[in-house]
N, C-alpha and C positions, 0 to 999 in steps of 0.2 A: 778185104780183110775184114772182119767186124771189130767190133767200138769192143764187146766181150775180149775176143782175140788179141787184142791190140793191148786189154787191160793186162792182163796176166806178162806180157812178151814184155812189157815197163816194169810188171813192178820185178819183172827175176834182172831185171838192171842193179838194183839196189842189194845184190843176195850176190857176195862173192864163190864162185864156179864148185860146184857140189865133186866130192871126188868117188866115180862112179864106180860099180864092175859090171861090167856088158859081159855077157854067161855065151862062149864058146861064137861069138865072133868073124864065123869063118865059109859069111857069103860076102860078097864086095859090096851089095845096099846096106849090108851092116854098114861096114865101116864108113861108106861115106855117110850116114848120117851120123855114126857120132863121131865123123869129121864135123860136117854141119853142126853140128850140136856143143863142140867145139872150140871151132871159132867163134858162135855166140857168147863165149864166154859162160855157159849154162853147165855144163861139167869140163870133167880131169877124167879123162879115161882111163879103168883101169881094164885093160884087157885078160878075161880066165879062158882058158885052153890051150890047146893045141899048138905051140910053136907055129912048126909049117906051115899046117893049114889055113892059120893068122896073116901070115904075110905071104901067102898065095892070096888072100882074097886082099890082102895094101892092094898087095903089087896090083892085077885084077883094074879093082880100084883110083889107083892111080895117087893113093893116102899116102906120105912119108908118115910111119906111124914111132921111125928109133924115138921119139925125147918122150911115146908113151908108155906106162911100166903096167909087163905084158907078165903074168903070173904060168905058168904053163903047167897046162893036164894032158890026162890021155885021152881023154876023150868027154862026150857032153854029160854025162854025167859026172863025174870028178872033178867040174868046171864049175856048173850048179852045187854042187859039193861045199868045194872052195868059196865061192862069192857066197853063201849064205854066209860063211865061216866070217869069215873078212867081216859083213852087214851087222856079225853077232858081236863080233870084238870095237866094234865103231870105226873099223880100217876103212869104209866106203861109206857115205850116206842114201846111198841109193843103188839099185838092181834093175841094171838092161837085159832084158831077152835077145841074143844075139838072133843064129840060129841053129834050136833045137825044139820040141818041141814042149810047146806049155806045159803038158801034169808032168814033167821032169823039174820043168822050172820048182814048181806051183808045192810039187811034192819035198822038194829038200826044204824048200819052205814052211811048210807044213808040219813036218817032220817033229816028234814029241822035244829032242833033240840039238830041235834046232839053233833055240835065242829067239826065237824070232815070231815066237806065237805070240800070237796077245790073248786077251778074256773074250775076245771079240771075230768072230766069222772073219775066216778072207771071203773078200769078197768084190767084185769087177767095179767097176763108172768110165760110163763116155760124159765128158764135158760137151757140150755140144752150143753151138751155135746157128743158126738159119733165117736170112732174109726175112720171112715172110711171118716168122717170132721175133718179137718184137724184147725178148730176153733171154738171154743162155738158161741151159739149164743143162741137167745130168738126167740120165738114162743109165734104170739101176737096176740087177742083174744082167748084162745082158754075155757073158764069156764066161763064167767061171764058176755059181753056181747051177744045178741042172734043174730044181727039181723046187724049192727050197720051201721045207715048210715051215708055220707063224714063228720061230723062234728064231728059223736063218735068216726069218722076214723082219725083223727088228733090229739083229745086228746089221741089216747089209742096210737100212737107211737110217740106225744113226753112222755110220761110216760118211753114208752118203751126207749127212747132211753136219756132220762135224767137214767135211771136206770144202763142200761150200762156203763153209763160216771162214777156212781159211783162204779160198781163190776171191769169193764173193762178199762175205759180210762183210765188210770194217766199219762198214754204218753202222752196224750194229743189230741190226732189221731180221727176222726171223724169215726160211726163207718159209716156202708151199712147195707141201710133200703132197703127191695124188698118189693114189694107189688104184692102178687099174685093172680095169675086169671091160669086160664084155659087155655089160648090165650096169646101173644106176645104183639098182636098189637088190637086196642080199636075199639071194637064194640060196636057200636050204642044200637043194646040188651043185653048186657051183663052187669049192673049191675057195676061188679067189675073193669071193664075193664074202666070206663067212671069214678071212682075213683079212681082208680090208676092215672089218665092223673090228673086231680085234685089237688090232694095229691100234686104230685109232682110239680105242676105253683105253687100252695102254698109254698112250703121249698125254688124255686122264689123268693115267692113277700116274708118274713120271715113270714109268719103264722107257721112254722115248724121250727125249728134250734136246731142248732150241729149236723145233720149229713147230707150225698149225701141218695138219694131217688130215686130207677128206680121201674116202673112199668110203664104196666103189663108187670109181668114176672111168667113162668112157676114154679114150684117150681123145676122144673129138668134145668132152664138156671139161677134160682137165686144159686144154690152150687154148678154148673158144669159147669168151664171154655168151657172143648171142646163141652161142648150140647150147652151154648152158640153161638161158633163159627164155631159149624154145622151148624148152621141157622143164621147169618152174624148178630147175635148183638153185638151191640160195647157198650157198658156200663162200669162204671168204678163198679157196685155193681153186676153186672152180673158173674157170680162160686165164687164170695166172699161174698156170704149177714153175716151179721155180727145181722140182725135182718128182724124177718119175715112176714109180718104183711098179716094176714089173709084172705079172704073175709067176712065169716061166723062160727059160734060157731061149727058148725061140720065138718066143712074143719081144722077148730083148733083142735078140740078134738081126731078124729080121726087122725093127722097127730102125733099130740105129744105123743096118746099113742103106735100109731103104729110103733115110734121110739124106744118106753122106750121099750116093750112088746116084738118088732120083731128086733129090731137094736140096744140093749144091750145101750142105751142111757142113761143117768146118768144123773138129773133132779133132779130143784130146784121151786117151786111154786110158788111165791108170788100178790098178790093185790096192787097196786096203784093208787095215786089220791089221798087216803087218806090222813088226817094229822099225821099219824104212818100207820110201813107196817102191813098187813093185812096176817098172815101164813093161808091157804086157806087149807090146805090138801084134800084127800082124802083116802075111807075108804080103799080102793084101795090099796093107798103111803103106799109102802117097809118102816120099823123105818131106810134107810137110806136115802126114796128121803125128811121126814119129819127131818129130823138132817139140811140135806143141806139146806131146808129149812128157816128150822130157822135162819143157816150163814149168808143167804142172809138178811134176818131182821134186822137183827142184824147189817150188813156193812151199813143197810139204814137205819135204826137210829143212829146211827156211825152219818150217814152223816145227818144226819138231825140239830144233836146237834152242828155239825158245820157251820148250816149254811147254809147248799149245798142244792138247791131245787132238791125235786125228787118226 
């Protein structure tokens, strides 16, 4: 376990358990993950979904759910709508995906009448830590926005910056944002490089705040000072990026999964931009990743309760 991940868990110890709507938890692995997060003192589960299927999943998992609140619904769509309504009414502080498709849950959240929309675009962030890189970092967006335009990328950056401030910015330092592309120079034929240049100027004009941002940067220049030096890149961000903004969902998804499955990175995933944090884990995620993601959501929920902007 890395020190960066340790710090997330350590900070959660000072936060009371957060009421969490678990949407359609009808598989044993989801119930086990919820039980682990509950036993760790992170969440107070509120199960939302078909009563009999939830009971069957709990029996298969060997977990006693009799002390947990259960809100019965007929199917997954109704479960998503019910959980979103509870979050909008502040009955719960976190929404957690269970055994339903991500689009079902996100569709209920972004619906104009959900009560959870903000002025920001919804985006996904992986908080990651890998032994070969000396600092924790965020990859965004690897799961929600397919091909974000410039306006969406500005929101994605700001969401990630605000997340970084809550989790790692206790000393007031600014995170370094690297806008990734395949090259380090602006090329009119490569939209990612044009967006990178525009984002940097938007930060200069105060349209993105609370960070240092540079790009376009190739991945090696973003995380390796030696690689940046070899290419003559002079930048306060190059070689020490805290946030990696990817050009599209394919790049982000492949990068995050490569680091996880081949690089041994630890990861926590969260959806940002709504009025409550959303835990949106994948079926392929380990129980460990699910627990880390819950811990991340707890820190965000606690920050919101203190009127911090996230």
